[in-house]
MARMAR-730463 format. One record per atom (N, C-alpha, C): residue in one letter; chain; x, y, z. Coordinates in steps of 0.001 Angstrom, whole numbers, plus 500000, padded with zeros to 6 digits. Example, Ala and Ser with C-alpha at 12.3 -4.5 7.8 and 13.67 -1.06 7.14 Angstrom:
2
a/A/513190/494310/507800
a/A/512300/495500/507800
a/A/513200/496700/507800
s/A/512850/497750/507080
s/A/513670/498940/507140
s/A/512900/500030/507870
REM end
This chain:
103
m/A/871479/908535/869149
m/A/872075/909535/868287
m/A/872343/908915/866909
i/A/872020/909650/865877
i/A/872229/909190/864509
i/A/873660/909499/864093
r/A/874329/908506/863538
r/A/875683/908728/863013
r/A/875565/909178/861566
r/A/876292/910254/861253
r/A/876265/910790/859894
r/A/877672/910784/859322
s/A/877750/910567/858020
s/A/879049/910611/857342
s/A/879456/912074/857157
k/A/880703/912266/856796
k/A/881207/913621/856521
k/A/880373/914266/855412
a/A/880064/913503/854377
a/A/879270/914024/853264
a/A/877874/914449/853729
q/A/877279/913683/854641
q/A/875958/914027/855156
q/A/876013/915330/855959
w/A/877072/915479/856772
w/A/877225/916717/857546
w/A/877421/917903/856610
l/A/878256/917737/855599
l/A/878493/918832/854662
l/A/877201/919219/853945
a/A/876371/918228/853613
a/A/875081/918504/852977
a/A/874162/919276/853936
l/A/874190/918909/855212
l/A/873401/919637/856209
l/A/873869/921084/856336
f/A/875188/921288/856358
f/A/875715/922650/856472
f/A/875322/923486/855258
e/A/875365/922876/854078
e/A/874975/923596/852865
e/A/873484/923935/852910
a/A/872678/922974/853367
a/A/871238/923221/853487
a/A/870971/924355/854476
h/A/871725/924371/855569
h/A/871572/925454/856553
h/A/871929/926789/855925
d/A/873051/926844/855201
d/A/873480/928094/854566
d/A/872415/928618/853601
k/A/871787/927721/852861
k/A/870779/928122/851872
k/A/869434/928451/852510
s/A/869194/927940/853715
s/A/867884/928095/854352
s/A/867603/929514/854832
g/A/868649/930252/855183
g/A/868442/931583/855740
g/A/868012/931554/857200
l/A/867935/930361/857778
l/A/867544/930209/859181
l/A/868747/930367/860094
t/A/868480/930714/861336
t/A/869550/930671/862328
t/A/869913/929206/862548
a/A/871091/928967/863102
a/A/871503/927588/863372
a/A/870520/926920/864333
t/A/870062/927665/865334
t/A/869121/927104/866309
t/A/867818/926689/865643
a/A/867272/927552/864792
a/A/866017/927225/864105
a/A/866206/926045/863151
f/A/867318/926048/862416
f/A/867598/924944/861493
f/A/867714/923623/862263
c/A/868435/923650/863372
c/A/868610/922435/864178
c/A/867278/921947/864736
r/A/866437/922879/865154
r/A/865121/922500/865670
r/A/864317/921800/864582
e/A/864334/922373/863356
e/A/863588/921776/862242
e/A/864100/920389/861872
h/A/865415/920179/862017
h/A/866022/918916/861596
h/A/866369/917999/862771
q/A/865854/918346/863935
q/A/866056/917550/865153
q/A/867535/917275/865408
l/A/868329/918366/865374
l/A/869763/918281/865625
l/A/870084/919028/866915
n/A/871128/918604/867580
n/A/871612/919304/868760
n/A/872417/920513/868273
p/A/871979/921739/868606
p/A/872663/922936/868096
p/A/874139/923019/868493
t/A/874459/922597/869704
t/A/875849/922646/870160
t/A/876710/921691/869343
y/A/876224/920469/869143
y/A/876986/919491/868369
y/A/877083/919922/866906
f/A/875999/920505/866384
f/A/875979/920999/865008
f/A/877110/922010/864811
s/A/877226/922966/865729
s/A/878275/923987/865633
s/A/879669/923389/865784
q/A/879825/922461/866734
q/A/881130/921821/866937
q/A/881546/921039/865700
r/A/880613/920296/865147
r/A/880913/919471/863968
r/A/881249/920358/862766
r/A/880518/921457/862625
r/A/880787/922379/861523
r/A/882205/922936/861636
k/A/882576/923385/862838
k/A/883913/923940/863052
k/A/884972/922881/862757
q/A/884737/921660/863239
q/A/885695/920576/863022
q/A/885884/920305/861530
l/A/884804/920217/860774
l/A/884914/919916/859350
l/A/885483/921091/858563
v/A/885178/922312/858971
v/A/885759/923484/858310
v/A/887264/923494/858538
d/A/887693/923230/859784
d/A/889123/923181/860079
d/A/889822/922092/859274
e/A/889186/920923/859165
e/A/889748/919829/858360
e/A/889873/920247/856899
t/A/888839/920891/856383
t/A/888834/921317/854985
t/A/889934/922332/854731
l/A/890091/923281/855651
l/A/891155/924280/855492
l/A/892529/923622/855513
s/A/892731/922669/856420
s/A/894019/921991/856515
s/A/894293/921161/855278
s/A/893269/920469/854788
s/A/893481/919592/853633
s/A/893612/920369/852331
s/A/893168/921636/852317
s/A/893306/922416/851090
s/A/894614/923195/851072
h/A/895559/922775/851924
h/A/896913/923322/851963
h/A/896991/924765/852414
k/A/895972/925225/853148
k/A/896059/926556/853718
k/A/896816/926440/855030
a/A/897491/927467/855399
a/A/898277/927450/856626
a/A/897359/927230/857819
v/A/897769/926343/858693
v/A/897005/926096/859908
v/A/897002/927382/860714
g/A/895841/927766/861189
g/A/895720/928991/861952
g/A/895536/930223/861086
a/A/895478/930044/859766
a/A/895268/931201/858892
a/A/893875/931763/859141
s/A/893750/933046/859076
s/A/892481/933702/859323
s/A/891494/933403/858207
r/A/890242/933194/858582
r/A/889190/932981/857596
r/A/888405/934269/857385
f/A/888874/935369/857974
f/A/888211/936648/857806
f/A/888671/937291/856500
v/A/887797/938072/855920
v/A/888157/938813/854722
v/A/888081/940291/855039
s/A/888823/941059/854288
s/A/888785/942501/854451
s/A/887650/943040/853601
a/A/886765/943795/854201
a/A/885644/944386/853468
a/A/885532/945851/853843
i/A/885190/946658/852869
i/A/884981/948083/853104
i/A/883497/948352/852910
v/A/882863/948923/853906
v/A/881439/949224/853826
v/A/881281/950730/853735
d/A/880638/951178/852657
d/A/880373/952598/852455
d/A/878914/952842/852827
a/A/878673/953465/853971
a/A/877313/953698/854442
a/A/876962/955183/854374
s/A/877315/955808/853281
s/A/876993/957219/853121
s/A/875470/957381/853029
p/A/874966/958590/853304
p/A/873512/958776/853359
p/A/872842/958655/851988
r/A/872433/957472/851652
r/A/871670/957238/850431
r/A/870750/956053/850675
r/A/870199/955489/849676
r/A/869188/954451/849862
r/A/869742/953037/849851
d/A/871046/952913/849847
d/A/871633/951581/849868
d/A/872983/951613/850576
v/A/873495/950435/850837
v/A/874813/950274/851442
v/A/875672/949572/850404
v/A/876850/950102/850142
v/A/877750/949488/849173
v/A/878779/948684/849944
v/A/878856/947400/849629
v/A/879816/946508/850273
v/A/880824/946099/849212
s/A/882114/946303/849502
s/A/883179/945922/848574
s/A/884010/944822/849190
v/A/884123/943719/848486
v/A/884963/942598/848894
v/A/885878/942309/847719
g/A/887165/942583/847894
g/A/888098/942420/846787
g/A/887722/943361/845665
a/A/887574/942831/844461
a/A/887250/943645/843297
a/A/885748/943759/843061
v/A/884944/943184/843940
v/A/883495/943163/843755
v/A/882837/944170/844692
s/A/881961/945009/844150
s/A/881166/945944/844946
s/A/879699/945661/844676
v/A/878918/945628/845746
v/A/877495/945349/845617
v/A/876731/946400/846406
a/A/875704/946978/845793
a/A/874830/947923/846481
a/A/873646/947141/847036
i/A/873475/947188/848334
i/A/872391/946465/848996
i/A/871399/947495/849526
p/A/870132/947401/849130
p/A/869132/948345/849627
p/A/869033/948292/851154
l/A/868851/949444/851780
l/A/868739/949485/853234
l/A/867560/948663/853741
m/A/866557/948480/852919
m/A/865381/947725/853324
m/A/865542/946215/853113
a/A/866694/945784/852632
a/A/866927/944351/852381
a/A/866914/943581/853698
d/A/866465/942348/853624
d/A/866470/941471/854791
d/A/867906/941271/855261
p/A/868211/941518/856535
p/A/869584/941388/857027
p/A/870172/939989/856847
q/A/869351/938942/857016
q/A/869861/937580/856828
q/A/870231/937342/855372
w/A/869424/937861/854457
w/A/869740/937731/853039
w/A/871046/938451/852726
a/A/871200/939683/853259
a/A/872418/940459/853015
a/A/873638/939725/853567
a/A/873517/939167/854774
a/A/874636/938423/855363
a/A/874973/937204/854512
h/A/873962/936518/854013
h/A/874170/935342/853159
h/A/874893/935747/851866
l/A/874473/936864/851268
l/A/875115/937355/850049
l/A/876579/937698/850293
i/A/876843/938424/851365
i/A/878220/938822/851680
i/A/879083/937602/851939
k/A/878530/936615/852633
k/A/879272/935384/852912
k/A/879699/934715/851604
h/A/878815/934695/850612
h/A/879144/934047/849342
h/A/880061/934890/848460
l/A/880086/936183/848698
l/A/881015/937026/847947
l/A/882468/936703/848286
q/A/882674/936272/849529
q/A/884052/935993/849948
q/A/884551/934655/849439
g/A/883692/933901/848790
g/A/884154/932734/848079
g/A/883996/931468/848762
REM end
């Protein structure tokens, strides 16, 4: 097993986020154990939340309002930002966009 530093893991997580791949596909491409990848990600996210002075156990969920009225796009509002996403948009791309809207 290869030992990686915290910085190396964070770089892998960022690469995964940008790749648009599922965790399983990303791990297969990078010869990583998917279970360990997920565990390590959760561990480092929890550490980051704790070290950034957020309350332990604070929710990482955001409140979003989705307006799916009958038209050619879906409007997603997160905080003060609203984005119209075409219904034909790739779902992984849309999920990636929404994830980055929450900051």
